[in-house]
N, C-alpha and C positions, 0 to 999 in steps of 0.2 A: 690749343685741350687735348692732349696727349686721349690718346684710345685706348685700346689692347681688347684683344679677340682669341680666348686658346683654344684648340683643336687639337684632336685626334683621327690619327691614320684611320677609314674604313671600310670594312673588309667587308658590310655588307651590301648586296646591289642588288639594280632591284627591285623588287614587287620586295627580298627578305629588307629593302632597310625600306619602306616601308614602319614598320617594326621596333624603329629607333622612333618617330613620332613618336610610341605611345610609354616607349621608357624615358620622353621628354628629350631627347637628341631631334636635332635636323641632320639630311645629309647637305653633304655642300661638296664642292670640287676645286681646286684649286689651279689655273692656267694661266695663261701668259711666258713670248718673249722666247715661244721655243720648245719648250722645257714644257717633258712630260705629262699632262691632264691629276692630280696627286688626288682622287675619292677622299674629305672628311667626315667627318662627324661635328657634329657646335653641340653643345645648352641653351637649349630651344631659351631661358628665362634671360643666358646673361646675350644672345645673336636678340631678342628685342629689346635691350637697352641700350647697347649696338643700335639698332637700324635706327631706334630715336633717336639716340643728341648722336650719333655720328653723321645718319643719311645713307645718302651712295656720291655725297664729296669732301669725303673726308676718310686721308691716312687711317692707319689702321694696321697697327702689331701687331700679327698676328703672328703666338706662341705653340710653338709641332712642338711635343718633346725631340728630344733627338736631332735637329733640325738649327739652326741660324735665320735667328727673328728673319719675319719675311714684311713683305711694306706691302698692304693690299687695299685694294677698294673696292667694296660690294657693286659688282656693275648688273646685278637680279633677287631677284626675289620671289618663286612661284607661290602664290597661297593657296589656302581650302580657302574658295569661293563663299561661303556658307565664313566657317566661323572666322575666317576674314585671316590665320594664319600659318606664319608663318611652314610650309612644306619641303623649297627646296634652296643651297641656295649658288650665286658662285660668286665667289673669289675672283678680281684679278690679281694678279703676283706685279711691282711696276718696276724702278729701276730708275734709282732718285734722281742720271744724268741727261734723259732723254725725255721729253713732254712730252705731254699725254694733251687731248679735247677730251671733256667733263664733263656736265652739263648741270648747273650750279644754283641754286634757288632762288629768288630775288624776295625782303622783304622790302613789307615798305612801311617809316616809319612815317611815325607822326604826324599831324593831322593837315589836311584843306582845307585856307579859308575858305571853299567855292563847296564845300560839306555841310564846314564848321556855318561858316554868316548866311553861304548863297540854299542853303535848304535841297545843297546836289549831288546826285549818288554816285560815287567813290565805285570805275568800273578799271576791271584791271585783266589785259586783256592778253597778261604774258608776266607768268611765273615762276620762269627760270630762264638762263642766256647759258648756252655753250662757248666755255672757256679753255687757251691755250697757254698754257706758259709747264717751270721743272715742277715736277710732287710737288716740291718744299715754300714754292707758292702759291698751291690752290687755293682756293679760298672756300670757308666752308657758306661762307651765305656772301649773300652780295645788298648792301639796307639799297633806299633812297626813300629820300625821306619826304616829304608831298606836302612840302609847303609850294613846290611852282607851283601848285596848282590852286593858284589865287581867284583866276575866273575859269568859265563852262566851254570857252578856247582855247585856255590853256593845253600840254597833255606832257605826256615823257615819253620820251624815245632812245633806242639803246645807246644812242648816238650823246644823250645825257649821263651816261653812270661813267662815274670817275670809279679807274680799276687801283689793285697794288699794284707793281712796277713789277712786270716779268710777265705782266696774266694781259692778254685779246682774246678776246669776244670773239665770237668769231660769224657771233647771229648778223642777219643786214643789221644797221644802225638807222636806217630810216621804218625800226619794227618801233609798233607804239609798245609803251608797258604798261599806262594809265591816264585813266583820261575821270572829264564827273561829268555825267548826262545833269540837267533844269530837272529844276525838279514839272510838272504837267501842269500847265496853263489850270485854267480852268474853261475856258470852252472844245481843250486838247482833252481833261478828263469829261467833259459831256458831248461828247463827239468818238470817244471809245463807250463810256455807255449805252449813246442810238447804236453805236456801232455794235456792240456785242447784242444790246435788245430785238437789233436788224434775225442779225446771227438768227435765234430761238426765235421769231416771225416767219423764220425763211423753211425751217427745218420743220418745225408747223404745219410753214403748206404743202409743204415736200411728200410732209406721212398724210395729212386731210386730202393729197388730187392721188396719192395709191392705191386710201383707200379705197375713194370712191375708183378709181379702172376698177379695180379689183367686185367690191358694186357691182359696177358696167355688165365687172363680164361678162359676173354671178347671173344676171338676171339677163342677158344675152343663150349664156347656155339652159335654160328654165325651157329658155320659152321654142326651145328646140325641141327640147325632147318629146 
């Protein structure tokens, strides 16, 4: 699916760039391949839609007035910590004839028999992998089917990923992506509950001992007065 984003040249920098946010714009910078960094401004609403659909692992056609179409990746997004709205964007300009390394999200599909039939809990240990490829071969995401997780002893590793031609995964092939944890037995659940009760009792006892020590100290000081 092609993604496109429009941009304008930005003259405001530093504190003045903050005024763009109030006008529904997001300050951005585009760089890459030894070219000079370009200060840009993006439409905030349009950028949010592109970020949601393309993410940071899909090529985007950047339309900049007066310049040829640029192929870019969203490299970094700074957000306002409370509203989580983007306040600055880094765009990385790429060349179609050079390989690049990009973190691609993992999408789990299907249903694990160990979850559906045995009541286990799915545990995802890895939610993205780094791939190396030409920009034209870059996958938007990597799908992994959970039907291999039949028992609690089964696991899905990085080495199990089937990637498209021209794509190499750079992560440790022995890295675990997903497993299924068995539900607690009645005995394990009982021990867990007993442990929680014991912890509460220990806290209560410690508090009582501290209070007794403080009372004893106060009584001793009263005798010496």
